[in-house]
C-alpha positions as CSV (number, residue, x, y, z in Angstrom):
1,X,-22.7,111.5,127.2
2,X,-22.7,107.9,126.1
3,X,-21.9,106.6,122.6
4,X,-25.5,106.3,121.6
5,X,-26.2,110.0,122.4
6,X,-23.0,111.0,120.4
7,X,-24.3,109.1,117.4
8,X,-27.8,110.7,117.6
9,X,-26.2,114.2,118.0
10,X,-24.1,113.6,114.8
11,X,-27.2,112.4,112.9
12,X,-29.2,115.4,114.0
13,X,-26.6,117.8,112.7
14,X,-25.5,115.9,109.6
15,X,-25.7,117.9,106.4
16,X,-27.6,115.7,103.9
17,X,-26.8,118.2,101.1
18,X,-23.0,117.7,101.5
19,X,-22.8,115.3,98.5
20,X,-24.6,115.3,95.2
21,X,-27.0,112.4,94.9
22,X,-27.4,110.2,91.8
23,X,-30.8,108.7,91.0
24,X,-31.3,105.0,91.1
25,X,-33.4,102.9,88.7
26,X,-34.3,99.3,88.3
27,X,-34.3,97.8,84.8
28,X,-36.0,94.4,84.1
29,X,-34.9,91.7,81.6
30,X,-38.0,89.5,81.4
31,X,-37.2,86.3,79.4
32,X,-39.5,83.6,78.1
33,X,-39.4,81.0,75.3
34,X,-42.0,81.3,72.5
35,X,-42.1,79.6,69.1
36,X,-38.8,77.9,69.9
37,X,-37.0,81.2,70.5
38,X,-35.6,83.0,73.5
39,X,-37.6,86.2,73.7
40,X,-37.5,89.3,75.9
41,X,-40.1,91.8,77.0
42,X,-39.4,95.3,75.6
43,X,-41.4,98.5,75.7
44,X,-41.5,101.4,73.2
45,X,-40.9,104.6,75.1
46,X,-43.6,107.3,74.9
47,X,-41.5,110.0,76.5
48,X,-38.1,111.7,76.2
49,X,-35.3,110.8,76.2
50,X,-35.2,108.1,73.4
51,X,-38.9,108.7,72.6
52,X,-40.2,105.9,70.3
53,X,-37.2,103.7,71.0
54,X,-37.3,100.2,72.3
55,X,-36.2,99.8,75.9
56,X,-36.3,97.5,78.8
57,X,-39.1,98.1,81.3
58,X,-37.9,99.9,84.4
59,X,-38.7,102.3,87.1
60,X,-37.1,104.9,89.4
61,X,-36.6,103.5,92.9
62,X,-38.8,105.2,95.4
63,X,-37.3,106.6,98.6
64,X,-39.4,104.2,100.7
65,X,-38.9,100.9,98.8
66,X,-36.1,98.4,98.4
67,X,-34.5,97.5,95.1
68,X,-36.4,94.2,95.1
69,X,-39.7,95.9,95.8
70,X,-39.0,98.2,92.8
71,X,-38.2,95.2,90.6
72,X,-41.5,93.5,91.6
73,X,-43.4,96.7,91.0
74,X,-42.0,96.8,87.4
75,X,-42.9,93.1,86.9
76,X,-46.5,93.7,88.1
77,X,-46.8,96.7,85.8
78,X,-45.6,94.9,82.7
79,X,-46.9,91.3,83.0
80,X,-49.4,91.5,85.9
81,X,-47.8,88.7,88.0
82,X,-45.0,88.4,90.5
83,X,-44.9,84.6,90.7
84,X,-41.8,84.2,88.6
85,X,-38.1,83.7,88.9
86,X,-36.1,86.8,89.8
87,X,-32.4,87.5,90.4
88,X,-30.3,90.6,90.6
89,X,-28.0,90.8,87.6
90,X,-25.6,93.7,87.6
91,X,-25.1,97.3,88.5
92,X,-24.6,99.8,85.7
93,X,-22.9,103.0,86.7
94,X,-21.3,104.6,83.6
95,X,-21.3,108.4,84.2
96,X,-23.0,109.3,81.0
97,X,-25.3,106.3,80.5
98,X,-28.4,108.5,80.8
99,X,-28.5,112.0,79.2
100,X,-30.8,113.4,81.9
101,X,-28.6,113.2,84.9
102,X,-26.4,110.8,86.8
103,X,-28.5,107.6,87.1
104,X,-27.3,104.3,88.4
105,X,-29.3,101.2,87.3
106,X,-29.6,97.9,88.9
107,X,-30.7,95.3,86.4
108,X,-32.8,92.3,87.4
109,X,-33.3,89.1,85.3
110,X,-36.8,87.6,85.4
111,X,-37.9,84.3,83.8
112,X,-41.4,83.3,83.1
113,X,-42.9,80.3,81.2
114,X,-45.2,81.4,78.3
115,X,-48.4,80.2,80.0
116,X,-47.8,82.7,82.9
117,X,-47.0,85.6,80.6
118,X,-49.6,88.3,80.1
119,X,-48.3,91.6,78.8
120,X,-49.7,94.8,80.2
121,X,-49.1,98.2,78.5
122,X,-48.2,100.8,81.1
123,X,-49.2,104.5,80.9
124,X,-45.7,105.7,79.9
125,X,-45.2,103.4,76.9
126,X,-46.8,103.1,73.5
127,X,-46.2,99.4,73.1
128,X,-45.1,96.3,75.0
129,X,-44.3,93.0,73.3
130,X,-42.0,90.1,73.0
131,X,-38.9,90.3,70.8
132,X,-36.6,87.5,69.6
133,X,-33.3,88.0,71.4
134,X,-31.2,86.6,68.5
135,X,-33.0,88.8,65.9
136,X,-32.4,91.9,68.1
137,X,-28.7,91.2,68.2
138,X,-28.4,90.1,64.6
139,X,-30.2,93.2,63.2
140,X,-28.2,95.4,65.6
141,X,-31.4,97.1,66.7
142,X,-30.7,100.3,68.6
143,X,-32.1,100.3,72.1
144,X,-32.4,103.2,74.5
145,X,-29.6,103.8,77.0
146,X,-27.3,100.9,77.5
147,X,-30.0,98.3,77.4
148,X,-28.5,96.2,74.6
149,X,-25.4,95.8,76.7
150,X,-27.6,94.6,79.5
151,X,-29.3,92.0,77.3
152,X,-26.0,90.6,76.0
153,X,-24.8,90.4,79.6
154,X,-27.9,88.5,80.7
155,X,-27.7,86.0,77.8
156,X,-24.2,85.0,78.9
157,X,-25.4,84.8,82.5
158,X,-28.2,82.4,81.4
159,X,-25.8,80.2,79.4
160,X,-23.5,79.9,82.3
161,X,-26.2,79.2,84.8
162,X,-27.7,76.4,82.6
163,X,-24.5,74.5,83.2
164,X,-24.8,74.3,87.0
165,X,-28.3,75.3,88.1
166,X,-31.9,74.4,87.5
167,X,-32.6,77.7,85.7
168,X,-33.8,75.9,82.5
169,X,-36.8,74.5,84.4
170,X,-38.1,78.1,84.9
171,X,-39.0,78.1,81.2
172,X,-41.3,75.0,81.3
173,X,-44.5,74.2,83.0
174,X,-44.5,72.2,86.2
175,X,-44.9,69.0,84.2
176,X,-43.1,68.5,81.0
177,X,-41.8,65.9,78.5
178,X,-38.1,65.3,78.1
179,X,-38.2,66.5,74.5
180,X,-39.7,69.7,75.7
181,X,-37.0,70.1,78.3
182,X,-34.2,69.3,75.9
183,X,-35.5,71.9,73.4
184,X,-35.3,74.5,76.2
185,X,-31.7,73.6,77.0
186,X,-30.8,73.7,73.3
187,X,-32.4,77.2,72.9
188,X,-30.6,78.5,75.9
189,X,-27.2,77.0,75.0
190,X,-27.7,77.8,71.3
191,X,-26.5,74.3,70.3
192,X,-27.9,70.8,69.5
193,X,-27.7,68.2,72.2
194,X,-27.5,64.4,71.8
195,X,-30.6,62.8,73.2
196,X,-28.9,60.0,75.1
197,X,-26.3,62.3,76.6
198,X,-28.9,64.9,77.6
199,X,-31.1,62.4,79.4
200,X,-28.1,60.9,81.2
201,X,-27.0,64.3,82.5
202,X,-30.5,65.5,83.7
203,X,-31.7,62.1,85.2
204,X,-30.8,63.3,88.7
205,X,-32.9,66.4,88.3
206,X,-36.2,64.9,87.2
207,X,-38.7,62.3,88.2
208,X,-41.5,60.6,86.3
209,X,-45.2,61.3,86.7
210,X,-48.0,58.9,85.9
211,X,-49.1,61.0,83.0
212,X,-48.6,60.6,79.2
213,X,-49.1,62.9,76.3
214,X,-52.4,62.4,74.5
215,X,-53.7,62.9,70.9
216,X,-50.2,63.1,69.5
217,X,-49.3,61.9,65.9
218,X,-46.3,60.1,67.3
219,X,-45.6,57.7,70.2
220,X,-46.9,59.1,73.5
221,X,-44.3,60.7,75.8
222,X,-44.1,60.5,79.6
223,X,-44.5,63.7,81.6
224,X,-41.8,64.5,84.2
225,X,-41.4,67.1,86.9
226,X,-38.4,68.6,88.7
227,X,-37.2,66.3,91.5
228,X,-37.7,67.8,94.9
229,X,-34.3,66.8,96.4
230,X,-31.5,69.2,96.1
231,X,-29.1,68.7,93.2
232,X,-25.3,68.8,93.9
233,X,-24.3,72.3,92.8
234,X,-20.7,71.4,92.2
235,X,-21.5,68.6,89.8
236,X,-22.7,70.8,87.0
237,X,-24.6,69.7,83.9
238,X,-23.3,71.1,80.6
239,X,-19.9,72.5,81.4
240,X,-18.6,74.8,78.7
């Protein structure tokens, strides 16, 4: 009997009930900037456990789907669009993180500019809306499960990625002014940036368009867009 047949024989007799199986969920941290604040999409749970508590949107991973497919399914349920930035954030596996049973959660971070955001209330929730991240943390709002810990982790990830990636551009439209872009950087880094220094540091990332702002009370500003050439990843922008 060859090796392939040995393998198949083993699989045919393998006892799938030999080990207990944890459930797996995907939780989504969907960030945007609105009214000059970093905000996150939260739902209010309409079922136990943590009924009526704020929580991150999420789903149980189906047996026939990948983690990423589950993440996009959640995005589609909550904001109706999958054309946004998405990255896997962290795996949360504390034994008692969920009172129902052993549940391992993989968190994903999604970023969407306000003009693409359209909130959709799912069947299992009583509310879905944007919440200011800073106010959530300052008021020590109690969230379901370990979701506040996930939010704090994601905020630090964003701050770090601003320094060496183009992640800030995910918060603006395809064409933007430099003051608009600088404001996004300041919100994400939670600090004021000097105009001249900022423009010097991002000059390799952007290129001018032939458009200008109109009907503004102040001097018109040029519109820019993200430069198509790749930026040197090891150069960084705002190193902490």
